[in-house]
C-alpha positions in Angstrom: -7.9 -1.7 0.3 -6.1 -1.5 -3.0 -7.5 -2.0 -6.4 -8.0 -5.3 -8.2 -6.6 -5.6 -11.7 -6.5 -8.3 -14.5 -3.5 -10.5 -13.9 -0.9 -11.3 -16.5 -2.7 -14.5 -17.4 -5.7 -12.3 -18.4 -8.3 -14.7 -17.0 -7.9 -13.9 -13.4 -7.5 -11.0 -10.9 -4.8 -9.8 -8.6 -4.5 -7.0 -6.0 -1.0 -5.8 -5.3 -1.9 -4.0 -2.0 -3.5 -7.1 -0.6 -0.4 -9.1 -1.6 1.9 -6.6 0.2 -0.4 -7.0 3.3 -0.2 -10.8 3.1 3.6 -10.5 3.1 3.5 -8.2 6.2 1.2 -10.5 8.1 3.3 -13.6 7.2 6.5 -11.8 8.3 4.9 -11.0 11.6 3.8 -14.6 12.1 7.3 -15.9 11.2 8.7 -14.1 14.3 6.9 -16.8 16.5 6.0 -19.8 14.3 7.7 -22.0 11.7 6.9 -21.5 8.0 5.2 -24.9 7.7 2.5 -23.8 10.2 1.4 -20.9 7.8 -0.8 -21.2 4.8 -1.9 -18.5 2.4 -5.1 -19.0 0.4 -6.7 -17.1 -2.4 -9.6 -17.8 -4.7 -7.8 -16.2 -7.7 -5.1 -17.9 -9.7 -3.7 -14.5 -10.7 -3.3 -13.5 -7.1 -1.7 -16.8 -6.2 0.8 -16.4 -9.0 1.6 -12.8 -8.0 2.1 -13.7 -4.3 4.3 -16.7 -5.2 6.4 -14.4 -7.4 6.3 -11.6 -4.8 7.1 -13.7 -1.8 8.8 -16.7 -3.4 6.7 -19.0 -1.3 4.0 -21.6 -1.8 0.5 -20.2 -1.9 -2.5 -22.4 -2.6 -5.8 -21.6 -4.4 -8.8 -22.6 -2.3 -9.5 -25.7 -4.4 -5.9 -27.0 -4.2 -5.7 -26.3 -0.4 -8.5 -28.7 0.3 -7.4 -31.5 2.7 -4.2 -29.7 3.8 -3.8 -28.6 7.4 -2.0 -25.5 8.7 -2.2 -23.8 12.1 -2.5 -20.3 10.6 -4.3 -19.3 7.4 -3.9 -15.9 5.7 -6.8 -15.4 3.3 -6.2 -13.0 0.4 -9.6 -11.8 -0.9 -8.4 -9.8 -3.9 -11.7 -8.1 -4.9 -12.8 -7.0 -1.4 -13.5 -3.3 -1.5 -15.5 -0.6 0.2 -18.0 -0.5 -2.7 -18.7 -4.3 -2.4 -18.2 -4.6 -6.2 -16.6 -7.6 -7.8 
């Protein structure tokens, strides 16, 4: 759900609705696990920057996450939509 848009850096995408849902999921997880067990991944730098600003937390792009281990991963798809465009 939500609509992707060009991010402030103008070479990437973000989706504010998806970012809000990531925050809700992480908040739910934090009721039963410690923050170091949770990772958030996205393939778009614009989404990573937006989520970091929105949540004030570390979020990794897929490339930078390689080799790191977390018990729970939240994947932010950004351009996933019902029309399968993007």
